[in-house]
N, C-alpha and C positions, 0 to 999 in steps of 0.2 A: 748423411750417406743414404743413397737410394736403396730400396729393397734389393734391387739387382746387385748393386755394389756390395751390400752387406752379405748377401748369399755367396758372392764370389770370394769374399775375404774368408768367410767361415768354411767354404769348401776347401780353400787352400790350407786351412788349419787341419783338415783331415789328414794331410800328410805328416802332421806332427804327432800322430799316435792316438787320435780320438776315435778311430774306427768307424768313420761315418758311413762307409759304403755298405757295411754289414749290419749296422744297427737297426733293429726292428722298430717300427713306428709305434708310438703310444697314442691312444685315443684320449682326447681332452676336449673341453669346450672351447669355443672361440671360432669366429667366422672370419676368414680372410676378406679384407676389403670393407668390412662393416664399420660404421661410424662409431665414435666413442659413446659408451653408455654414461649418461649424465645423472640418472636417478632411477629409482624403482627396483624391481627384482633383478638380481644379477647372480649368476652362478659362477663362483670363483673356482677355477681349476687349480688344484694343488698337487704337485709331485713331491714326494718325499720317501725316505726309506723307513721312517719310524711312525707307527700308528699313533704314538703318543702325541705327535705334533698335529695329526689330523683330528684326534679327539679334542685337543686344545682349541683349535679353530672352530670345530663344530660346537663346542661348549660356549665359546666366546660370542658367536653370532646369535645365539639364543639368549644372551644375557641382556635384558632390557636396559640396565643401567649403563653397561659398556657401550651399547649401540645407540643410546639416546642422542637424538639430534642428527643422525646420519641421513643422507638423502637416499641411501641404498637399503634394500632388503636382501641381505646376503644369504646365499646358500653355498655350501662347500661340496665340490665334486672332486674326489680324491683318486689318485693313482699311486700305488706303492710299488717300488722297485728297489733294486740293490743300489747302494750309494754311488758306485762307479757308473751305473747305468743312467742315473739321473742326468749326469753331465753328458755322457755319450749320446743319449737319445735326445736330449734337449738341443744339442748342436745339430744333430742329424735332422731333426724336424725343422730347425731354422734354415738349414741349407736347402731343404726340399720345399720351403715355404709352406710347411704343414702346420698342424695344430700344436703349437708350443703351449706350455701351461701359463697361467697367470702369475702364480707364485711357485718358485722352485726352492726346495730345501737342499742345500749343498753342504755335505759334510766337510769339515775343515780340511781334512787331508786330501780331498778331491778339488778344493777350490783353486789350487795353484794351476789346474788345467785350463782355467778360463782367464788367467792373469796375463797371458802372452797373446801376441797377434791381434790385439784390440778386440778380443772376443767379448770380455765383460762390457766394454764400451758400446759394442754394437748389439748386445743382447739385453742389458739390464738398465733400469732407471738409475740415474745419478741421484744418490741420496744426500748430497751435500746440504741442500737447503732444508731437507727433512730433519736432519740431525743437528743443524747449526744452533737452534735455540737451546739445546741441552748442554752444549759446551763440553767440559771435561767431566760432567756428571754421567755421561754414557760410557760404560766400560766395554772392553773387548771388541772394539771396532777395528783395531789395527790389522788383524789377519785378512780382512776383506777390503782393504784399500789398494787400489791399483792406480799408479801414477798420481797419487794424491787424492783420488776420488773414491769414496766409500760406495760400494754396490750391494752390501748385504748387512743384515742385522742378526747377530747371534741369538740363539734360542736359550742359552744357558751360560752362566759365567764359568761353569766347570772348574770350580776352585778345588785345588788339591790340598787335602789336609792329612794329618796322621791319624788313622784309626788304630786303636790299640785295645787289648784285653785288660781292663782295669784289674780284674781278679788276678791275672798272671803278674802284672806289674806289682801289685800289693804283695803277693806271695814271695816274689823273688827280689823285693826291695829295689825296683827300678823306679826312680822318681818320675811322676807324671809330667812334671815341669822341667825335665832335663833341658839344659840350656842350648846345646848344639848337637849336630849330627855326630860329631866326633865323640862327644861324651856318651851319646846313646850307643854308639858302636862299641865303646868300652864295656858297657853293660851287656850288649849283645854277644860279645865274644865270651864273656863269662857264662851267660845263659846257654849258649850253644855248646860250649865245652862241658858244662856240668849237666845239662838237661836236654840237649838236642833241640832247643827252641831258637827260632830266628825272629828278628824284629823288622823284617822287610823282605821284599822279593824283587827279583829281576827276571825279565823274560828272556828265554833262550830258544824260543821256537820260531814263529814266523817273523819275517824281516820287519814288518811294521811295528809289532810289539816290542822288538829289540830296540829299535830306534826311538820309539815313543818313551820308553822307560828312561833312556839316556837324556832325551830332550826335556823331559819333565823336571829332572834334577838340574840340568844345565840352565834352564830358565830361572829356577829358584836361585842358583848361584850368581845370576846376573849376566850369564852368557846367552848365546842363541845361535841360530843357523844363519840368519840374514838380519840386516838392519833395516831401518825405515826406508832407505833408498833402494833396497833390494840387493845390496852388496853383501857378499859372503863374509861372515865374521866368525866362522867356526874355528879358524886357526887362532886359538887363544889359550892363555894359561888356565882359564876357568874350565875349558873343555877337557884338558888333560887332567886337571885336579878332580873333576867330577868322575871321570872314567877310572881314575886311580882309586877313588873312594869306593866305587861300585865293585871294581875288581878285587880289592882287598876284602870287601864285605862278603863276596862270594867265597873267597879263599878261606876266610875265618868262620864262615857260617852265620855271620850277622845277617846276611841277605841270602834268602833261599832261591836257588835257581829253579825256575819252573817254565814249562813250555809257553804258558800264557796266563794272564790273571783271571781267566774265567772258566777254564776247563776242569776236567775231573781231577787232575793232579793238584790244582790249587784248592779245590773243594775238599779233597782228602787232607791236605795240610791244615786247612782251617778247622776241620772237624776233629782232627787228632790233637790239635793244640800245638803242632810244630810251628805254625805261623801265628804269632801273637800280636803282630802289628804290621801295618802296611801303609805306604803313602800313595793315596789314590784320590781322584776327584770325588765331589759330592755324590755323583750318580752311582758310584761303586757301592754305596750303602745299600741301595735297593737291588742292583744287578749282580753284585758280588757277594756281599755279606748276607743280607736277608734271604737271597735266593739259595745260598749254599748252606748256611748254618742258622736257620730260623730258631733252633733250639738254644742258641747262645744269646737270645734276646736278653737285654739287661746287663750283659757282661762287657759289652763294647762301649767305648767312649771315643771322642775325637778331640783334637787340639790343633792349633796351627803347627805347621812344620817347624821342627827345630832348625834354626838357621845354620849355615856353614860358618865355621870359625873365621874364615877369610872374608865373610860378608855375603851380601845378597838380600833375599826377601824372606818374608814369613810365609809365603804361599807360592804356589805354582799353578799351572793350568794344563789340562789335557782334554782334548775332544771339543766338540761343539758342532753346531749346524747353523749355517747362515741362510736366512730366507731373502731371496731376491725377487724383485718385481720385473716382469718382462715388459719391455718398452714397446710403444707403437701398436698396442692391441686395443680392441674395444673396451676391455675391462681394466686397462692400466690404471686409470684414475681411481676406480673403485678398489682395486687391489692395493694400491698405495695407501688409501684411507684405512682399509682393514688392517694392514700391517702396522700402520701408525697407532691405531687404537689398541691393538693386542700387544705390541712390542714396546711402545714408547710412552705409555700412560701408566700411572700408578695402579689403576684398577686392572689394566690388562696384565701387568707383570705379576700382581698378586694372584690373579686368576690363573696364570700359567704355573705359578708355584703350587697353588692348591690343586690344580688339575693334573699336573705331571711331574711336580717336584723340580721344575726348572728354576734355577737360582736367578734372581733379578740381575739385570745388567745396568740398572740405574742406581748410582751410588747412594742417594739419599734413602733408598728403601732398606738399606742395612741398619738404619736407625729408626725404621717405622715401627710404632708400637704394636701394630697387628702382627708383624713378623717377629719382633723381639720376644713375643709371648709364645712362639711355637716351641713345643717340646717333642722330642723324638723318643718314643717309648722303646724302640730297639736299642737306643743308646742310653737306656736307664733313665728316661725322662729329661735328658740334657736339653737345655735351651741352646739350640744349634746356632742361632744367629748371633749369639755372643762370640762364637768362634768365627763364623763367616764374616762378621763385621770387621774383626781385626784383620782377617786374611784379605778381604776385599780392599782394605785401605793400603795394602802393600803387595798388590798383585803385579807381577812382571808383565810387560808388554811382549806379545808374540807377533813377530813379523814373518810374512811369507814372501816368496818370489816365484816367478814362473818355473825355476829349476828345482823347486822343493821336492817334487816326487823323484827326480833324478838323484838328488842328494840322498834321500831316504833309501833309495834302491841300492846305491853303491856303498853307503855307510854301514848298513846292517851287518855285513860280513866281518869287516874289521872290528866293529864294536863287540861282536860275539867272540871273535878271536881273543880280544883282550879280557873279556869276562871269563873265558875258559882257560886263560893263562897261556895261550899259544903265541901271544905277542905282547909288547908293552903298550900301555895306554897312549903314550906319545907316538909310537909307531903306527898304532891303529888310526889315530886322527890324521896323521900324515898320509897314510894309504887311502883313506876315504877322500881326502881333499884331492889327491892326485887322480883318483878314479873319476871324481866329479868333473874336474877340469878337462880330462880327456873326453868324457862323454859330451860335455858342453861344446867342445871344439867340433865334434862330429855334427 
């Protein structure tokens, strides 16, 4: 497609809610019309919401072993902005034929915005040949596939595990190896009734947190919102079962209803001991537990999620950020090489874990001796990759579709109604589906 045709198509996407006419421009490197850079010094423009990713790239380009043999001398030029603004401003600049970045970090819940109207196809490099040699060894590619084509590589496997207070489990005789969620809930009902302690949480505040909490358990149970073809699959027995489990958990006190997993109410529940376990991804260790209860160092442990009695997986996933390479730019070849070195090599993935705690997305690394020896002192010196390895081997696939944000918007209210006992789980799922289909028709 010509540049003019591409801009026309993206300009049309502005009518789909990308806010292109009001989006402020971002400054970045890159010169329109310049020829491709083949070697030598190159400044790679990176847009992302998270300074941790910038730090990782900056560390990587200074690592002689990781950069050995490259034709390029990389420098990182970074721009930080809110997750939603990365997409809005990226498309706005493409429409205006302005300075788009070389690498864009798109948060998983924003990625569906580029899945429709051929936006990903016209903005990003097709990574099919880049990832083909890795086969099924590359994990968490599914959320960033559009019409069978992968356009982004995730920065973190975002494996959900069960964090729990080992001292509380010991004191109140809760088995650390409890077999199922249903068995854990039996202990949780006793703990809450006798001591006011909960063994998990649900979000009842902002819409995204409400939906994410439901989706996390739904994926573990074997359900989902969409399938690989982008077809809606929420209308399922698994969806009703999971929401019934969550609703009963809130009603009996097994699950503590909190505005969100990160705010002051959650911090208070952790500090007081009212919340003694929670199912959250690997990154919650640093951002949720260590940030809020550093004094509880050594008391927490983690394990794979208890499976549901009806089946499913030992793990789930929540969150992530995919890096995409902008196509047809002077630095496109250099950017693709940098992404390949940092994201698809053993050395790059270990550097990313050491630099920012980002879990590998290459399956063999969960058996790598260097990572198997890693101990987490906050978790009492536990060898965390013993747990991550078992979880990564049974991680559910998460698929998105262009309507993902619409579904999240309309589903939050019904799910919250079910959690608060204002409607039944089955009715909540039915209401969410009806609202989604009505929105899609418009």
